Structure formats: C-alpha cells, structure tokens
ZAMARGU-4260 file (C-alpha; in steps of 0.2 Angstrom, whole numbers, plus 5000, padded with zeros to 4 digits):
<rodrens>
0) 5361/5030/5188 | 5356/5043/5202 | 5370/5055/5205 | 5371/5068/5219 | 5377/5085/5213
5) 5380/5094/5229 | 5395/5091/5239 | 5403/5099/5254 | 5417/5110/5247 | 5433/5116/5256
10) 5430/5132/5265 | 5440/5143/5253 | 5432/5135/5237 | 5415/5138/5244 | 5418/5155/5248
15) 5425/5159/5230 | 5409/5150/5222 | 5397/5160/5234 | 5405/5176/5229 | 5405/5172/5211
20) 5387/5167/5212 | 5382/5182/5222 | 5390/5194/5210 | 5381/5186/5195 | 5364/5188/5205
25) 5367/5206/5207 | 5364/5208/5188 | 5346/5204/5191 | 5345/5217/5205 | 5353/5231/5196
30) 5348/5228/5177 | 5329/5225/5180 | 5315/5238/5179 | 5306/5238/5196 | 5291/5244/5188
35) 5287/5229/5177 | 5301/5216/5181 | 5308/5217/5164 | 5326/5212/5163 | 5339/5220/5151
40) 5346/5208/5139 | 5364/5215/5143 | 5373/5228/5152 | 5374/5240/5137 | 5364/5256/5140
45) 5348/5257/5131 | 5348/5237/5128 | 5330/5230/5127 | 5324/5218/5139 | 5326/5198/5135
50) 5311/5188/5140 | 5323/5173/5143 | 5332/5184/5155 | 5316/5188/5165 | 5314/5168/5166
55) 5330/5167/5173 | 5327/5181/5186 | 5311/5173/5192 | 5321/5157/5195 | 5336/5166/5203
60) 5326/5177/5216 | 5321/5161/5227 | 5341/5158/5227 | 5343/5175/5233 | 5331/5172/5247
65) 5339/5156/5252 | 5356/5163/5252 | 5350/5179/5262 | 5355/5191/5247 | 5338/5197/5246
70) 5322/5197/5257 | 5307/5186/5254 | 5297/5202/5253 | 5308/5210/5240 | 5308/5193/5230
75) 5289/5193/5230 | 5288/5211/5225 | 5299/5209/5209 | 5291/5192/5205 | 5273/5200/5206
80) 5279/5215/5195 | 5285/5203/5181 | 5269/5192/5182 | 5256/5206/5183 | 5265/5214/5168
85) 5264/5199/5157 | 5247/5195/5162 | 5240/5212/5159 | 5251/5216/5143 | 5243/5216/5126
90) 5242/5200/5116 | 5237/5199/5098 | 5243/5199/5079 | 5248/5218/5079 | 5267/5221/5077
95) 5268/5233/5091 | 5261/5223/5106 | 5270/5211/5119 | 5265/5195/5113 | 5252/5183/5104
100) 5244/5166/5108 | 5252/5166/5125 | 5270/5168/5117 | 5281/5184/5118 | 5293/5193/5108
105) 5311/5189/5110 | 5316/5207/5115 | 5304/5220/5123 | 5306/5239/5127 | 5312/5240/5145
110) 5299/5254/5148 | 5284/5251/5138 | 5285/5232/5138 | 5281/5232/5118 | 5291/5222/5105
115) 5308/5229/5102 | 5312/5232/5084 | 5306/5218/5072 | 5311/5203/5083 | 5302/5187/5082
120) 5289/5180/5094 | 5301/5167/5102 | 5295/5150/5107 | 5311/5144/5116 | 5313/5161/5125
125) 5295/5160/5131 | 5300/5143/5137 | 5312/5149/5148 | 5300/5163/5154 | 5286/5151/5158
130) 5299/5139/5167 | 5305/5154/5178 | 5286/5157/5182 | 5283/5139/5186 | 5299/5139/5198
135) 5293/5155/5206 | 5276/5147/5208 | 5284/5131/5216 | 5294/5142/5228 | 5281/5154/5234
140) 5270/5141/5242 | 5265/5150/5258 | 5246/5157/5262 | 5249/5176/5260 | 5238/5185/5247
145) 5255/5190/5237 | 5262/5172/5237 | 5244/5165/5232 | 5244/5178/5217 | 5260/5173/5212
150) 5254/5155/5210 | 5238/5160/5202 | 5246/5172/5188 | 5260/5160/5184 | 5247/5146/5182
155) 5236/5156/5171 | 5251/5163/5160 | 5257/5145/5158 | 5239/5139/5153 | 5238/5152/5140
160) 5251/5147/5128 | 5244/5138/5112 | 5256/5125/5109 | 5249/5118/5093 | 5248/5134/5086
165) 5266/5136/5087 | 5269/5120/5077 | 5262/5128/5061 | 5254/5111/5056 | 5270/5101/5057
170) 5276/5088/5070 | 5290/5099/5078 | 5289/5117/5086 | 5294/5131/5075 | 5307/5144/5081
175) 5294/5158/5081 | 5283/5170/5071 | 5282/5188/5065 | 5267/5198/5061 | 5275/5203/5045
180) 5280/5187/5038 | 5271/5173/5048 | 5280/5158/5055 | 5299/5157/5054 | 5306/5144/5042
185) 5316/5135/5055 | 5310/5121/5068 | 5317/5115/5084 | 5325/5099/5076 | 5342/5092/5081
190) 5347/5091/5099 | 5348/5108/5107 | 5342/5118/5121 | 5323/5115/5117 | 5321/5099/5128
195) 5313/5110/5141 | 5302/5118/5128 | 5295/5102/5123 | 5293/5096/5141 | 5283/5111/5146
200) 5273/5111/5130 | 5268/5093/5133 | 5262/5096/5151 | 5251/5109/5147 | 5233/5105/5153
205) 5225/5117/5140 | 5233/5117/5123 | 5247/5104/5124 | 5259/5098/5111 | 5254/5081/5104
210) 5264/5068/5110 | 5271/5063/5092 | 5280/5080/5093 | 5293/5074/5105 | 5298/5058/5095
215) 5298/5069/5079 | 5311/5079/5088 | 5322/5066/5095 | 5321/5057/5078 | 5333/5072/5072
220) 5347/5069/5085 | 5365/5064/5079 | 5374/5051/5090 | 5392/5053/5088 | 5409/5047/5095
225) 5420/5061/5099 | 5438/5058/5108 | 5432/5042/5114 | 5415/5049/5122 | 5399/5043/5115
230) 5385/5056/5115 | 5370/5065/5108 | 5380/5078/5099 | 5378/5097/5101 | 5393/5109/5098
235) 5390/5124/5110 | 5390/5122/5129 | 5373/5131/5132 | 5364/5118/5122 | 5369/5105/5136
240) 5365/5117/5150 | 5349/5127/5148 | 5336/5114/5150 | 5346/5107/5164 | 5345/5122/5174
245) 5326/5117/5177 | 5325/5099/5174 | 5334/5085/5185 | 5339/5073/5172 | 5349/5062/5183
250) 5343/5044/5181 | 5328/5048/5170 | 5328/5042/5153 | 5317/5044/5137 | 5316/5031/5124
255) 5332/5038/5115 | 5342/5038/5130 | 5337/5020/5136 | 5341/5013/5119 | 5359/5020/5122
260) 5362/5017/5140 | 5363/5034/5144 | 5354/5050/5153 | 5354/5068/5148 | 5365/5072/5163
265) 5377/5059/5158 | 5376/5066/5140 | 5380/5083/5146 | 5394/5078/5157 | 5403/5069/5142
270) 5400/5085/5131 | 5409/5095/5145 | 5425/5084/5144 | 5424/5084/5125 | 5425/5103/5126
275) 5440/5102/5137 | 5449/5089/5127 | 5446/5100/5111 | 5455/5114/5120 | 5469/5103/5126
280) 5471/5096/5108 | 5469/5114/5101 | 5469/5109/5083 | 5468/5128/5076 | 5482/5133/5088
285) 5472/5147/5097 | 5482/5156/5111 | 5478/5151/5128 | 5468/5135/5124 | 5472/5121/5137
290) 5467/5110/5151 | 5460/5125/5161 | 5456/5136/5146 | 5441/5131/5137 | 5421/5135/5135
295) 5414/5137/5118 | 5397/5142/5117 | 5385/5156/5111 | 5393/5172/5115 | 5400/5189/5110
300) 5415/5190/5100 | 5427/5203/5093 | 5418/5206/5077 | 5416/5200/5059 | 5433/5203/5053
305) 5449/5195/5048 | 5467/5196/5054 | 5484/5190/5051 | 5489/5182/5068 | 5507/5174/5070
310) 5507/5171/5051 | 5490/5164/5051 | 5475/5172/5042 | 5462/5171/5055 | 5442/5174/5053
315) 5434/5182/5069 | 5415/5182/5072 | 5403/5194/5082 | 5390/5185/5093 | 5388/5168/5086
320) 5385/5150/5093 | 5403/5143/5095 | 5405/5125/5096 | 5418/5110/5098 | 5425/5101/5090
325) 5418/5105/5072 | 5416/5124/5076 | 5414/5138/5073 | 5429/5144/5083 | 5439/5159/5082
330) 5448/5158/5099 | 5434/5165/5109 | 5429/5157/5126 | 5415/5161/5138 | 5420/5158/5157
335) 5402/5158/5162 | 5398/5143/5151 | 5412/5133/5161 | 5403/5138/5177 | 5386/5132/5171
340) 5393/5115/5168 | 5398/5114/5187 | 5385/5100/5191 | 5391/5088/5177 | 5410/5089/5180
345) 5416/5099/5195 | 5432/5090/5194 | 5438/5099/5179 | 5426/5115/5181 | 5433/5121/5198
350) 5450/5122/5194 | 5445/5131/5177 | 5435/5144/5187 | 5451/5146/5197 | 5462/5149/5183
355) 5451/5161/5174 | 5449/5171/5189 | 5467/5171/5195 | 5476/5173/5178 | 5465/5183/5167
360) 5457/5197/5178 | 5451/5207/5163 | 5437/5194/5160 | 5430/5198/5178 | 5418/5212/5177
365) 5405/5220/5188 | 5394/5204/5188 | 5405/5189/5189 | 5412/5185/5173 | 5410/5196/5157
370) 5402/5187/5142 | 5418/5181/5133 | 5437/5185/5129 | 5449/5180/5115 | 5467/5181/5117
375) 5471/5178/5099 | 5463/5194/5094 | 5476/5206/5101 | 5473/5223/5107 | 5486/5235/5100
380) 5484/5247/5115 | 5487/5234/5128 | 5496/5220/5120 | 5495/5203/5127 | 5477/5204/5135
385) 5468/5201/5119 | 5449/5205/5117 | 5437/5205/5131 | 5418/5208/5128 | 5412/5224/5137
390) 5396/5217/5142 | 5387/5205/5154 | 5371/5196/5148 | 5356/5191/5158 | 5356/5174/5149
395) 5374/5170/5154 | 5373/5175/5171 | 5356/5167/5176 | 5364/5149/5172 | 5379/5154/5183
400) 5367/5158/5198 | 5356/5143/5195 | 5368/5129/5190 | 5379/5135/5205 | 5364/5132/5216
405) 5359/5116/5209 | 5377/5111/5212 | 5377/5117/5230 | 5359/5113/5236 | 5349/5105/5221
410) 5336/5120/5224 | 5329/5123/5207 | 5329/5104/5203 | 5319/5101/5219 | 5306/5114/5214
415) 5304/5108/5197 | 5302/5091/5203 | 5288/5096/5213 | 5279/5104/5197 | 5265/5094/5191
420) 5266/5101/5174 | 5285/5097/5172 | 5281/5079/5179 | 5266/5077/5166 | 5277/5084/5152
425) 5292/5072/5156 | 5280/5057/5157 | 5272/5062/5140 | 5288/5063/5132 | 5291/5045/5137
430) 5304/5048/5153 | 5304/5034/5166 | 5315/5029/5180 | 5324/5039/5194 | 5315/5051/5203
435) 5300/5051/5191
</rodrens>
C-alpha cells in the first residue's frame, strides 16, 4: 500500500510548481509580525492573527530553508520569536489573555497577542499550532543554543496542553471554550480535519487523551459510495488535506481503515476524484465547472445574497465550508484547495493548476492563488470575469507550500515520522503497518 509521492517532473512543470509554491511562501514572510511571530489570518489590513496560520508558518520555514528562499538564521529567528511569544504569553481564565490550559484563542491581536474579539479558545487550531511547533523542533536539530532553544520551547509548549480538560467530561474533544460561556456545544465528531488533533492529543506525555476518545471519534464516521468510489465521507476538500499535511498516512491503518481495506491517503485520493467528477457532472449548472475547474472547500464567497442568473434564482454565501456532492455549493471554487490535493492525485491536479493559471489570471494574486472565485456571480463592471475574493488567507497558503513540498520531497512527512509524540499518538490510536 506504500506509495511514493514525489516524482521527477518535466522542467517546465517543476518551474511552474516552484514559482507557485514560492509565491505562497512569501505570505509568511510579509504578513508576519517579526516581533512575536504572529501571522495575519488574511491579507486584509487590520486582520487579526490566526494561530493555525502560525502553525503553518512554523512548518513552512524549513521548506524555505531547504529551497533557499530564506536563510537558516532568519528561519531560526522567526521560529524563536513565535515560540518565545507563546511560552511567555499570559494563560488563564480571564477573557483578555492569549490562552488557557495550554490551548490558545483562534484569533489574536497582531501586536499585543491578546484574544481578538470574542473568539473561542480553539482546540483544532491549537492542534495545527502545536503541530507546526513539533515540525520546527524536528527540523532544527543542530547543537547551537538557538536550535536547542527551539526544541526545548516546542517540547514545553506541547506538554502544557491539558487534553482531558478539552473533552469536558465526554469521550470526544470539544470544539473549544470561551470565558463567557464555557465549553462550546459542538464536538469533534464525524470525519474531518481533526485526525491530527486526536493523534497529537493521544501522544502527549503529560495529560494525554484517553485511548477511548479515538474510537469514540471514528464511530461517528460515515462510509459512502459516491460516483463508484467508496470512502469515508467529508464534503469539503480541506477535510481530506489538513491532517495529511503533517502525517504520512500512506500504508498505515487504524481499525476503521483496516476493516475497509483502505488507508487515509487512498481515502483522500478518492475524495479528490469525487470533487472532480462532481464538477464534470455539474448538477446545479454553475458556470465554468468541468474536468479542470473544481475545488469546493471552506472559502471566502461573494456574500449572503440571492441573484437571478440565466433565469435561475441562485443563493450565494460568504465564508462557508462548501462541499461535494451534497453541498453547500454556490459556484465558488478555491484553486488553492486543488493544489493541496497534489500528493493524492497529481494526474488531475496538475492540469487543473495549469488551467486556472492560464485561463483565469484574475484568481492569481500577490501570493499564489487568491482564496476563491465564482464565475456565476457576475460583476456588472467587468462582465464575464465573475467574482474573485480580494484576499489571501494564511490557512490556504500554508497547505499550498507544505503539500507541494510533500509531493516534491516528502519533507514534512519525513520530519513528523521522526517525531516520537506523533508516533506514540498514532500507535495509541491503533495505527499499524507501513512506516510505523
């Protein structure tokens, strides 16, 4: 079942991929506060920091070093700024701090690092943040004081998280907590991007998740057959990508996957093909959809409104998790989400990247692809080009950098395969086989 992801690409293809990956990486160079390492959620002026975007940045800096886009010294400085900030930032139940119980608020003020607005203490976004820290610790393995400090701080920050607390007395993890109302009523149940969250929670040497939490989670999966593909269902593409950024699921299986003769990598490959097949069938008759025009995921949108398009009353959405084949779908596609499926299905991803870049220049912005665009939502001032998001998001561009690199060199997968906490978490979750 082991599959090799990286291949020798033709020169022009590799050059195109390299340029796209580098442009995505530049987001983390330019949209970061160098004093504290915090990364803006999106390119909109005044946007708060996203802790998940910081996690992606911490994993992306090693890619930048390996590709010679950034010096090792600068990457170390940026990494230490973030780790020192999170280690020294105030933790506690008060509403104006940075985190509590080793978890952090979803959004933070870019300058002060305090909670932004009334957002929640986010378990899954903390998971991406901690995963980025563990990746940095694995990469910066030399004997200098700075690299030793990276490893020490990353380890201490990871050990600080109180995973049983985040379960709030239940078997599965809650989505989060606020000082005002306590735990959110939602839990991480049903197949989604939280595989990584459970694995690193199970791997903790201090306050780990109980092993039964993982079985409780997988018991909520939905196994479906769609367009001839059998798979664990998840509608938006990011569900099938985010945990795979960090964990090499090729050839390793938990009990659920073993029972169905599949692994999670193969599951994501099938989900990628389902997305493309949905666009080819185009049951809602959106403009543009086809074999090289697909990619439904959580993304920006034209806004909450309705319009009559070609005689059909259409509902359009703002930022929402779009999915295939059961929706929601308003004609908005996210090219970055196609790129993030590159390791799973390069045979359909590479032609689609070329098509988006060559035919729709409006969706290529300062940093690789903009968040999303919609040809069915026409722009009166510029007929035919539709709507395009004005923004770039850190949580979109991180997956572009990291999944391109996993496809090209396996870098992040190799780093995380060497992380003892990830290995422990996978084994406690029941994963066996392959590189484990």
